[in-house]
C-alpha positions in Angstrom: -72.4 -91.5 5.9 -72.5 -87.7 5.5 -75.5 -87.5 3.2 -78.0 -88.5 5.8 -76.8 -85.8 8.2 -77.1 -83.2 5.4 -80.7 -84.4 4.8 -81.5 -84.0 8.6 -79.9 -80.6 8.7 -81.8 -79.3 5.7 -85.1 -80.7 6.7 -84.8 -79.4 10.2 -83.9 -75.9 8.9 -86.9 -75.6 6.6 -89.2 -77.0 9.3 -87.8 -74.4 11.8 -88.3 -71.6 9.2 -91.8 -72.4 8.1 -93.0 -72.8 11.7 -91.4 -69.6 12.8 -92.4 -67.5 9.7 -96.0 -68.6 9.2 -98.4 -69.7 11.9 -96.4 -68.6 14.9 -95.6 -65.0 13.8 -98.5 -64.2 11.5 -100.4 -62.4 14.2 -97.4 -60.2 14.9 -97.3 -58.9 11.3 -101.0 -58.7 11.1 -101.1 -56.2 13.9 -99.1 -53.7 11.9 -100.9 -54.5 8.6 -104.3 -53.9 10.2 -103.2 -50.4 11.4 -101.5 -49.5 8.1 -104.2 -50.9 5.7 -107.2 -50.2 7.9 -108.4 -53.8 7.8 -111.1 -55.0 10.2 -110.2 -57.7 12.7 -112.6 -60.1 10.9 -110.9 -59.5 7.6 -107.5 -60.1 9.1 -108.8 -63.2 10.9 -109.9 -64.7 7.6 -106.3 -64.7 6.4 -105.3 -66.8 9.4 -108.2 -69.2 8.7 -107.2 -69.5 5.0 -103.7 -70.3 6.0 -104.9 -73.2 8.2 -107.5 -74.4 5.8 -105.1 -74.4 2.9 -102.5 -76.4 4.9 -105.1 -79.0 6.0 -106.7 -79.4 2.6 -103.3 -79.7 0.9 -102.0 -82.3 3.4 -102.8 -85.3 1.1 -100.7 -83.8 -1.7 -97.2 -84.7 -0.3 -98.2 -88.4 -0.1 -99.6 -88.4 -3.6 -96.6 -86.5 -5.1 -93.9 -88.6 -3.2 -95.0 -91.7 -5.2 -94.1 -90.0 -8.4 -91.4 -87.4 -7.8 -89.9 -88.4 -4.5 -89.6 -86.6 -1.2 -86.8 -84.3 -2.2 -88.7 -82.6 -5.0 -91.8 -82.3 -2.8 -89.9 -80.4 -0.2 -88.3 -78.1 -2.9 -91.8 -77.5 -4.4 -93.0 -76.6 -1.0 -90.2 -74.2 -0.5 -91.0 -72.6 -3.8 -94.6 -72.1 -2.7 -93.4 -70.5 0.5 -91.3 -68.1 -1.5 -94.2 -67.2 -3.7 -96.5 -66.7 -0.7 -94.1 -64.4 1.1 -93.5 -62.4 -2.1 -97.3 -62.0 -2.7 -97.7 -60.9 0.9 -94.9 -58.3 0.4 -96.7 -57.0 -2.8 -100.2 -57.1 -1.4 -102.0 -53.7 -1.2 -105.4 -55.2 -0.4 -107.1 -58.3 1.0 -107.6 -60.4 -2.2 -103.9 -60.7 -3.0 -103.0 -61.2 0.7 -105.5 -64.0 0.9 -103.9 -65.7 -2.1 -100.5 -65.3 -0.4 -101.9 -67.1 2.7 -103.1 -70.0 0.5 -99.6 -70.3 -1.0 -98.1 -70.3 2.4 -100.5 -73.0 3.6 -99.7 -75.1 0.5 -96.0 -74.6 1.1 -96.3 -75.6 4.7 -98.0 -78.9 3.8 -95.5 -79.7 1.0 -92.3 -78.8 2.9 -93.4 -79.8 6.4 -93.5 -82.9 8.5 -95.1 -85.3 6.0 -92.2 -85.5 3.6 -89.8 -84.8 6.5 -90.9 -87.9 8.5 -90.8 -90.0 5.3 -87.3 -89.0 4.3 -85.8 -89.3 7.9 -87.4 -92.7 8.4 -85.8 -93.7 5.1 -82.3 -92.4 5.9 -82.3 -93.4 9.6 -84.0 -96.8 9.7 -82.3 -97.9 13.0 -82.6 -94.6 14.9 -85.6 -93.0 13.3 -87.4 -92.4 16.6 -84.7 -90.2 18.1 -84.0 -88.5 14.8 -87.6 -87.7 14.1 -88.0 -86.4 17.7 -85.0 -84.2 17.2 -86.5 -82.9 13.9 -89.8 -82.1 15.6 -87.9 -80.4 18.5 -86.0 -78.1 16.1 -89.1 -77.3 14.1 -91.0 -76.5 17.3 -88.2 -74.1 18.3 -89.3 -72.0 15.4 -92.6 -71.4 17.2 -90.6 -70.0 20.2 -88.1 -67.9 18.3 -90.2 -66.7 15.4 -92.6 -64.2 17.0 -89.9 -62.1 18.8 -87.6 -62.1 15.8 -90.4 -61.0 13.5 -91.5 -58.4 16.0 -87.9 -57.1 16.1 -87.7 -57.0 12.3 -90.9 -55.0 12.0 -89.9 -52.7 14.8 -86.4 -52.1 13.4 -87.5 -51.5 9.8 -90.8 -49.8 10.6 -92.3 -51.8 7.8 -94.3 -55.0 7.7 -93.5 -55.2 4.0 -89.8 -55.5 4.7 -90.6 -58.6 6.9 -92.4 -60.3 4.1 -89.6 -59.4 1.7 -87.0 -60.8 4.1 -89.0 -64.0 4.5 -89.3 -64.4 0.7 -85.5 -64.1 0.4 -84.8 -66.5 3.2 -87.3 -69.0 1.7 -85.5 -68.9 -1.7 -82.1 -69.4 0.0 -83.3 -72.3 2.2 -85.1 -73.9 -0.7 -81.9 -73.8 -2.7 -80.1 -75.4 0.2 -82.7 -78.2 0.4 -82.2 -78.8 -3.3 -78.5 -79.2 -2.8 -78.5 -81.2 0.4 -81.6 -83.4 0.3 -81.6 -86.7 -1.5 -84.1 -89.6 -1.5 -82.7 -92.6 0.3 -81.7 -95.7 -1.5 -84.5 -98.3 -1.8 -84.8 -100.3 1.4 -83.7 -103.9 1.4 -85.4 -106.9 3.0 -84.5 -105.7 6.5 -87.1 -105.0 9.1 -88.5 -101.6 9.7 -89.0 -100.6 13.3 -88.8 -104.2 14.3 -91.6 -105.2 12.0 -90.9 -107.9 9.4 -90.6 -106.2 6.0 -92.9 -108.8 4.5 -95.6 -107.9 6.9 -95.2 -104.2 6.3 -95.4 -104.6 2.5 -98.7 -106.3 2.8 -100.5 -103.1 3.9 -102.3 -100.9 1.5 -103.1 -97.3 2.4 -106.8 -97.9 2.4 -106.6 -101.0 4.5 -104.3 -99.3 7.1 -106.7 -96.3 7.4 -109.6 -98.7 8.2 -107.9 -100.2 11.2 -108.9 -99.3 14.7 -105.3 -98.3 15.4 -105.2 -95.7 12.7 -108.5 -94.2 13.9 -107.3 -94.0 17.4 -104.1 -92.2 16.3 -106.1 -89.8 14.1 -108.5 -89.0 17.0 -105.6 -88.4 19.4 -103.9 -86.0 17.0 -107.2 -84.2 16.3 -107.8 -83.8 20.0 -104.2 -82.7 20.6 -104.3 -80.0 17.8 -107.7 -78.9 19.0 -106.4 -78.4 22.5 -103.3 -76.5 21.3 -105.3 -74.2 19.1 -107.9 -73.6 21.8 -105.3 -72.9 24.4 -103.4 -70.6 22.2 -106.5 -68.6 21.4 -108.3 -68.3 24.8 -105.8 -69.2 27.6 -104.6 -65.6 28.2 -108.2 -64.3 28.4 -109.2 -67.2 30.6 -106.4 -66.8 33.0 -106.8 -63.0 33.2 -110.5 -63.5 34.0 -109.4 -65.7 36.9 -107.2 -63.1 38.3 -103.8 -63.6 36.6 -102.1 -60.6 35.1 -101.8 -60.5 31.2 -98.0 -60.5 31.4 -98.0 -63.7 33.5 -100.6 -65.4 31.4 -98.5 -64.7 28.3 -95.4 -66.0 30.1 -97.3 -69.2 30.9 -98.2 -69.7 27.2 -94.5 -69.1 26.2 -93.5 -71.7 28.9 -95.9 -74.2 27.4 -94.3 -73.8 23.9 -90.8 -74.1 25.4 -91.6 -77.2 27.4 -93.3 -78.8 24.4 -90.3 -78.1 22.3 -88.0 -79.9 24.7 -90.5 -82.7 25.2 -90.6 -83.5 21.4 -86.8 -84.2 21.5 -87.2 -86.4 24.6 -90.2 -88.3 23.1 -88.2 -89.6 20.2 -85.4 -91.0 22.4 -88.0 -92.4 24.9 -89.8 -94.2 22.1 -86.7 -96.3 21.4 -87.1 -98.0 24.8 -90.9 -97.7 25.3 -93.5 -98.6 22.8 -94.6 -95.3 21.0 -98.2 -96.2 21.7 -97.4 -96.0 25.4 -95.7 -92.6 24.9 -98.7 -91.4 23.0 -101.0 -92.5 25.8 -98.8 -90.8 28.4 -98.9 -87.6 26.4 -102.7 -87.7 26.3 -102.9 -88.2 30.0 -100.5 -85.3 30.7 -102.6 -83.0 28.5 -105.6 -84.0 30.5 -103.9 -83.1 33.7 -102.9 -79.8 32.3 -106.4 -79.1 31.1 -107.8 -79.8 34.6 -105.1 -77.4 36.1 -106.0 -74.5 33.8 -109.7 -75.0 34.2 -109.4 -73.7 37.8 -106.4 -71.4 37.3 -106.7 -70.3 41.0 -103.0 -70.3 41.9 -99.6 -69.8 40.4 -98.8 -73.4 41.3 -101.7 -74.6 39.2 -100.6 -72.4 36.3 -97.1 -73.9 36.4 -98.6 -77.4 36.6 -100.6 -76.6 33.5 -97.6 -75.3 31.6 -95.4 -78.3 32.5 -98.0 -81.1 32.1 -99.7 -79.7 29.0 -96.4 -78.9 27.4 -94.9 -82.3 28.0 -98.1 -84.0 26.9 -98.3 -81.9 23.7 -94.7 -82.8 22.8 -95.1 -86.5 23.6 -98.4 -86.9 21.7 -97.2 -84.9 18.7 -94.1 -87.1 18.1 -95.4 -90.4 19.2 -98.4 -90.3 16.9 -96.1 -90.2 14.0 -93.9 -93.0 15.3 -96.9 -95.3 16.0 -97.9 -95.1 12.3 -94.3 -95.9 11.2 -94.1 -98.8 13.6 -97.4 -100.3 12.7 -97.5 -99.8 8.9 -93.9 -99.2 7.9 -92.1 -96.2 6.4 -93.9 -96.1 3.0 -97.5 -96.6 4.1 -97.0 -95.0 7.5 -95.7 -91.8 6.1 -98.4 -91.6 3.4 -101.3 -92.1 5.7 -99.9 -89.5 8.0 -101.2 -87.0 5.5 -104.7 -88.4 6.2 -104.2 -87.8 9.9 -103.4 -84.2 9.3 -106.3 -83.7 7.0 -108.7 -85.2 9.7 -107.1 -83.0 12.3 -108.2 -79.9 10.4 -111.5 -80.5 12.3 -109.6 -79.1 15.3 -110.2 -75.6 13.9 -113.6 -75.9 15.5 -112.0 -75.9 18.9 -111.7 -72.1 19.5 -115.2 -71.5 18.1 -116.6 -74.1 20.5 -114.7 -72.5 23.4 -116.2 -69.1 22.5 -119.7 -70.4 22.5 -119.2 -72.2 25.8 -117.8 -69.0 27.3 -120.8 -67.0 26.0 -123.2 -69.5 27.6 -121.4 -70.2 30.9 -119.5 -67.0 31.4 -116.2 -68.9 31.6 -113.9 -71.0 29.4 -113.4 -73.6 32.2 -116.0 -76.2 30.8 -114.1 -76.6 27.4 -111.0 -77.6 29.3 -112.9 -80.1 31.4 -114.4 -81.5 28.2 -110.9 -81.9 26.7 -109.6 -83.5 29.9 -112.4 -86.1 29.8 -112.0 -86.9 26.1 -108.2 -87.2 26.3 -108.4 -89.5 29.3 -111.0 -91.7 27.6 -108.9 -91.9 24.5 -105.6 -92.6 26.3 -106.8 -95.9 27.9 -107.4 -97.9 24.6 -104.2 -96.4 23.1 -102.2 -97.6 26.1 -103.3 -101.2 25.5 -103.2 -100.9 21.7 -101.3 -103.5 19.8 -99.8 -103.7 16.4 -102.4 -104.7 13.8 -102.0 -108.3 12.6 -103.9 -108.2 9.3 -100.7 -107.4 7.3 -98.9 -110.5 8.6 -101.9 -112.7 8.1 -102.4 -111.4 4.5 -98.8 -112.0 3.7 -99.0 -115.6 4.9 -102.1 -116.2 2.9 -100.4 -114.9 -0.2 -97.6 -117.4 0.3 -95.0 -114.6 0.0 -95.9 -113.7 -3.6 
């Protein structure tokens, strides 16, 4: 059926775009804006924080809206918010309007990002959703790799940060129109099983009941730790490695290598989860992140730096994809996709990671302790997730209801 491939292509395109045009490349544009508009580093930093906070706070919206208007319209609404945000950034002459633009971009990211994307793909690809969702995440992550150099090239060629925002606004409109044309909500599922789980058992879950399970809490904790590790590494790794004797150019290369490895690992994680339980893939991802954190905490050799890039990158990719697949496997497409929004809202707590790293560095004179703390927490969390089993309450509840 051609429709499902159009849905995959459109969702992957907008996920690639919003990753490359927002979080990944904002710092590139801010560098030029700070010089041109004479903003302080603190004022510019607030814009990045607003983008992240708006995205986290808005993460429950897709789940709420999908119940009433469907996944297709949620994605299109998100694209419209992105277009508005980029246009406001283009028009901004001062901080207030630019801050509003960042809020719109954060809202657009939440509405057009992975929450409706996972829901729609799980609906259209019920038998191969693991590999398709892994491919979707891999393409989206490629935006993080490609976005910064492309934006830097646009700003350099045009000699204008405004032209970059205008170009992003135009692309957002075009991609949103493409999504409107190509994306459709899947037909209602029949009585077939989802991810190997009896449909009757899946239907017994309510969102609130699912979020009170130990399994959900472990997945939420794993995603929060993963996001905290990613944001902390992105913000302090270069400084940390330079202090340990690495050149700035090589430290930046290591960070780029992490992003590239994670991108490829996300595609592999989906395929692997078809043969290995997603919870095992998630546990492996947490352990690999732990190994990477130990490697970077010392940073005393090139071999250790490469070990960090490979282990942490693969662990990041595995954990990011597998956490989504665990929720779909345990709670079904409908509930699993909706409670995914709660996971992302909880993971907003990860924004405290870079601040904690800074305080630790001020006290100990090095960032090494924060990486050791992450390594210990990730290892401790990986063990119960490795032995985690599908919650049984849903099946029991359905039996007690006698199928009514």
